[in-house]
C-alpha positions in Angstrom: -4.1 8.4 18.2 -5.3 7.7 15.3 -8.9 7.1 15.7 -8.9 10.4 18.1 -7.6 12.0 14.7 -10.0 10.3 12.1 -12.9 11.6 14.6 -11.5 15.1 14.1 -11.3 15.2 10.6 -12.4 18.0 9.2 -15.8 16.7 7.6 -15.2 19.6 3.8 -12.2 17.2 2.5 -11.9 15.4 0.2 -10.7 11.7 0.8 -6.9 11.3 0.1 -6.9 8.6 -3.2 -10.2 11.2 -4.8 -7.6 14.2 -4.4 -5.2 11.8 -5.9 -7.1 11.2 -8.8 -7.7 14.8 -9.1 -4.7 15.6 -9.5 -3.4 12.7 -11.1 -5.3 13.9 -14.6 -4.6 17.7 -13.4 -1.2 16.7 -13.4 -0.9 13.9 -15.7 2.9 14.6 -17.4 4.3 16.7 -14.0 7.0 14.8 -11.9 5.2 12.9 -8.9 7.5 10.5 -6.8 10.7 9.1 -6.4 12.9 6.8 -4.2 16.6 5.9 -3.3 16.6 3.4 -5.5 16.2 6.3 -8.9 12.6 5.8 -9.6 11.2 9.0 -10.7 7.8 8.8 -11.7 5.1 11.5 -13.4 2.0 11.6 -11.7 0.3 10.1 -15.5 2.3 6.4 -14.4 2.2 7.0 -10.9 -2.1 7.0 -11.4 -1.6 4.1 -13.4 0.5 2.0 -11.2 -1.1 2.9 -8.9 -4.7 1.5 -10.5 -2.4 -1.9 -12.2 -2.1 -2.2 -7.7 -6.4 -1.4 -6.9 -7.3 -4.2 -9.4 -5.4 -6.9 -8.0 -6.0 -5.8 -4.6 -10.2 -6.4 -5.5 -8.9 -9.6 -6.8 -7.9 -10.7 -4.2 -9.1 -9.5 -0.8 -13.2 -9.7 -0.8 -14.8 -9.2 2.0 -11.9 -7.1 4.0 -11.2 -4.0 5.5 -7.8 -3.8 6.4 -4.3 -4.0 3.7 -0.9 -5.4 5.2 1.6 -3.7 3.5 5.2 -5.3 5.2 8.2 -2.9 2.2 10.2 0.0 3.2 9.3 3.3 1.5 9.6 3.0 -1.9 7.7 4.3 -5.3 6.3 1.0 -5.5 5.4 1.4 -2.2 3.2 4.6 -2.3 1.8 3.2 -5.6 0.6 0.4 -3.7 -0.9 2.9 -1.2 -2.9 5.0 -3.2 -4.0 1.8 -5.0 -5.5 0.0 -2.0 -7.3 3.3 -0.8 -8.3 3.4 -4.6 -10.2 -0.1 -3.2 -11.9 1.2 -0.4 -9.7 -0.5 1.8 -7.6 0.9 4.1 -3.6 0.1 4.6 -2.0 -1.0 7.3 1.8 -0.5 6.9 3.6 -2.6 9.2 6.9 -2.1 10.2 9.5 -4.3 8.5 11.5 -3.4 11.4 10.1 -5.0 14.3 10.3 -7.8 15.6 8.5 -11.0 13.8 6.3 -11.9 17.2 5.6 -7.8 16.7 4.0 -8.3 13.2 2.4 -11.1 14.0 0.9 -8.9 16.6 0.0 -5.7 15.0 -1.6 -8.3 11.7 -3.6 -9.8 14.2 -5.3 -6.9 16.3 -6.3 -5.7 12.1 -7.6 -8.6 11.3 -5.4 -8.6 8.3 -5.7 -12.0 5.9 -3.5 -9.9 3.0 -0.4 -8.8 3.3 1.7 -7.6 0.7 5.6 -8.1 0.5 8.1 -9.3 -1.1 11.1 -12.6 -1.5 14.1 -10.1 -0.6 12.8 -7.9 2.6 11.2 -11.2 3.8 15.0 -12.7 3.2 16.5 -9.6 4.6 15.1 -9.3 8.1 14.3 -13.1 9.0 10.5 -12.9 8.6 9.1 -16.1 7.6 6.3 -16.7 5.2 2.7 -16.6 6.5 -0.8 -17.8 4.9 -2.6 -14.5 3.1 1.0 -13.2 2.0 1.4 -11.5 -1.5 4.8 -11.1 -3.6 5.2 -8.0 -4.7 7.6 -9.2 -7.3 5.2 -11.9 -8.0 1.9 -9.4 -8.7 4.7 -7.3 -10.7 4.5 -10.4 -13.2 0.4 -9.6 -13.2 1.1 -6.5 -14.5 
């Protein structure tokens, strides 16, 4: 379904990362996003966060097309998704409520080598660590 939607998309539309950049530059101080944890960002801070993730992704995922995201919906997850897109890669949001086996199948089918997740989520969902996992807590310390 996703591949069919991509094939039928309006060719005149600008890519989402380009639209986000334009919108953020025009609305630097305006509200951009919030989450249930109380995090709120304006477009300027959102753009800076997304660009930081972009830099991290480019340094860790050379030659990869798809990057896994195993995180619940939140402001950091949104910034990560934008950062992945700005890096010219495809974010693959993995269902963290699925079984470890189902997640593994999705990872294998997509050929995902790098997966952004968090220690807290892995513990809570009882999902074991895999090679290529980047902990969000660790990534945040590098900013």
